[in-house]
C-alpha positions, -999 to +999 in steps of 0.1 A: +074-628+287+106-622+306+124-590+315+157-588+295+175-560+313+165-550+349+190-521+349+168-501+326+134-516+336+107-496+353+074-511+366+055-478+364+040-484+329+021-514+344+007-497+376+009-459+374-005-428+357+003-391+360-020-362+352-003-328+354-018-294+360-022-287+322-044-318+317-016-337+300-010-374+308+024-389+312+038-423+323+051-405+354+059-370+366+096-375+362+092-381+324+078-345+320+101-320+302+094-284+291+092-297+255+065-322+264+079-350+242+069-377+266+032-368+267+010-397+260-023-379+257-049-354+271-076-360+297-100-338+277-099-364+249-097-397+266-101-412+301-071-421+322-080-458+317-080-454+279-047-436+279-033-463+302-034-486+271-029-462+242-002-471+216+026-452+233+020-469+267+018-504+251+050-498+232+068-485+263+059-517+281+072-538+253+104-518+252+109-523+289+104-561+287+127-563+256+155-546+276+157-515+253+186-495+267+174-463+284+141-453+266+143-416+259+110-410+278+128-421+310+159-399+306+154-379+337+156-410+360+187-422+343+204-388+347+197-389+384+211-424+387+242-415+366+248-387+391+246-412+420+211-401+433+181-423+440+155-422+411+117-427+409+123-458+388+143-475+415+117-465+441+088-479+420+106-512+414+111-516+452+074-507+460+060-532+435+087-559+436+064-585+449+039-580+421+063-578+392+061-614+380+023-613+379+023-580+361+047-592+334+028-625+330-005-606+325+009-585+296-006-592+262+016-596+232+008-561+220+016-545+254-019-543+267-027-548+304-059-546+322-064-510+334-059-517+371-041-485+381-025-491+415-004-460+417-017-425+411-001-391+406-029-366+399-022-329+400-056-313+406-045-278+399-016-253+401-030-239+434+000-229+455+007-204+482+044-199+473+065-186+444+096-207+444+124-194+423+129-226+404+092-230+397+067-211+375+030-204+365+023-240+355+028-252+390+018-221+410-011-198+406+006-171+428+034-173+402+008-168+375-006-138+393+028-122+395+036-129+358+002-115+346+007-084+367+041-080+350+025-081+316+028-118+306+001-131+283-015-155+308-052-164+302-059-184+332-042-179+366-057-210+383-054-241+361-079-269+367-074-299+343-104-317+357-138-304+348-167-300+373-144-311+402-150-348+393-124-374+404-110-391+373-097-420+395-131-427+412-134-460+393-100-471+406-107-467+443-107-505+448-074-509+430-053-481+444-023-490+467-002-459+464-010-422+458+015-394+452+002-360+460+021-329+447+011-297+431+010-269+433+007-275+470-015-305+477-024-297+514-044-266+503-062-284+474-099-291+481-098-321+457-071-337+477-093-338+507-122-351+486-101-381+475-089-389+511-125-388+524-137-408+494-112-436+502-121-435+539-158-436+532-153-465+508-135-484+535-102-489+516-080-462+532-064-488+555-047-504+525-035-473+508+000-458+511+000-420+505+031-400+496+034-362+495+057-335+482+047-306+504+061-272+513+048-278+549+032-244+552-003-258+561-014-287+582-050-277+584-071-263+555-108-253+554-117-273+586-098-303+574-073-316+600-049-335+579-032-352+608-065-367+619-073-379+583-039-395+580-046-418+609-070-438+586-043-447+561-019-476+560+012-455+556+020-418+551+053-406+537+061-369+534+089-355+512+093-320+528+103-294+502+124-271+523+155-257+505+171-237+534+164-222+568+156-187+578+159-158+553+174-181+527+144-203+528+120-174+525+140-160+495+141-193+475+105-202+483+088-167+483+058-165+506+072-190+532+074-179+568+102-199+585+087-198+620+055-215+606+076-243+590+094-250+623+061-251+642+046-276+617+077-298+617+075-301+655+038-311+651+049-338+627+074-351+652+047-353+678+024-371+654+052-396+647+055-403+685+018-408+688+011-427+656+031-454+638+021-448+602+040-417+593+076-411+581+089-377+568+121-368+552+136-337+537+137-334+500+154-300+492+157-290+456+195-285+455+205-257+432+231-230+429+212-210+454+213-234+484+242-258+478+266-237+499+241-237+528+230-274+526+253-286+553+242-258+577+205-266+569+209-303+577+228-296+609+202-270+620+173-294+614+190-321+634+200-299+663+166-283+666+147-315+667+130-310+633+139-344+617+126-379+620+163-389+622+196-377+609+194-399+578+160-387+567+171-367+537+170-372+499+184-346+477+164-336+446+190-322+422+178-293+401+181-301+363+161-271+350+164-242+346+200-244+338+208-209+352+202-224+387+224-255+381+249-258+410+275-271+386+277-236+371+295-222+402+332-213+398+359-238+409+369-217+439+334-218+454+330-255+445+361-262+465+347-243+495+315-263+493+334-296+490+354-287+522+322-279+540+306-312+530+337-331+541+335-314+575+298-321+577+303-358+569+326-360+599+300-344+621+273-368+607+295-397+616+300-385+651+262-381+654+256-417+644+245-413+608+244-446+589+267-457+562+244-482+545+260-505+518+242-513+485+223-545+488+214-568+459+180-563+442+154-582+460+171-581+493+150-574+523+172-545+531+163-526+500+130-513+514+148-500+544+173-481+523+145-467+502+125-455+532+153-444+555+176-421+535+213-421+542+227-386+549+264-395+544+258-412+510+236-383+499+262-357+508+291-376+492+270-379+460+263-342+461+300-335+465+309-355+434+280-340+413+289-304+419+324-309+404+310-318+369+316-289+344+288-273+324+284-243+301+267-220+326+244-192+312+257-163+333+236-138+315+204-157+320+212-161+357+220-124+362+190-112+343+165-135+359+179-129+394+177-091+391+143-092+375+128-112+404+148-092+430+133-060+417+097-074+415+099-089+450+120-062+467+147-088+476+184-090+472+204-120+461+237-107+475+223-097+509+206-131+513+236-151+501+266-131+511+288-161+504+281-155+467+283-117+467+318-112+452+313-138+425+278-124+416+291-089+413+319-101+390+297-120+366+271-092+366+299-067+357+312-091+330+277-094+316+270-057+316+304-050+299+300-075+271 
């Protein structure tokens, strides 16, 4: 077999599995949508190994090899790429580029491959200590508590898709090369530490690359010193989910204490100086709420010695819910943001930020570009993306914001004074309709 179109190809169907907090299994986390069309099965009915070769997965592999243009199940990656941002598909193809020929050659005519699952993304629960405004009960038990208190028909606050605290990947310990931990918040999940210790005890941790999406609120949990455990692994990469600094950060990710975050970031910096196996970058979820502040945030983190380097940033654009989409801002504010980004790019250039060209696929430089993010490129892409027009649901934005502000005793206009006049205008328009 031979890949017909590398522009739409993704290696994940050959090496990866994703279990979310509801017990649903997907080709990867990016393929998830609120409608669940891309779901391939349920853990309660089949093992992850069996689902790895069910009819949907086998057909997806055949579609990828045949060069089917943009399979619907992969739409979220293609949207990111169309907007100029790095996608999970591109990252996976870099991570497993040296194994690609063997993987394709081992594929049966019906799409079956041996269930050797080298890349995992297992969400053990929705356990989380924050209530981020763009999140919800499926990924945060504290969100679920708040919703239930407000009268929502929620049966289970803490969701555990795995029965009896068993590890559904235990049979794959000898195969794993890469694990992505997210949540919820993985650094407060007992199961996460069980997996790390299991890999260490089996003597395979030294060949495993672990990746996190973490809110960076905890570096120790229940007598587990995560920094000490990380020393046993081949490579550790942290995508730090911080959307702003100070009061804005605490508003967007309710429950966060900014001074704790700063302390933990400095601990990471010290670990990087002492150990050679960790890299961390900032992965803010960029939305209407924080786009105006994104340049200030980046500069603050650089000037306060909180970053690995000035280029260690990769923006995660918010696609849902639509009422937080930054493209819904009025043109006047978009122009202000564009001017701020232009000024910030000049500052980044003065500070020595890199302008990295695009290298051909397979080039030795690709891994460097993938691992060390380029701030100037990211901000330029953000500037282009925000100018796209959309139909913005003003009513939904106003109603949702006021509902959460009332629940949490917070104020959107006091926290984001740069939006106060615009917000009051659309709120009045909505109330007068």
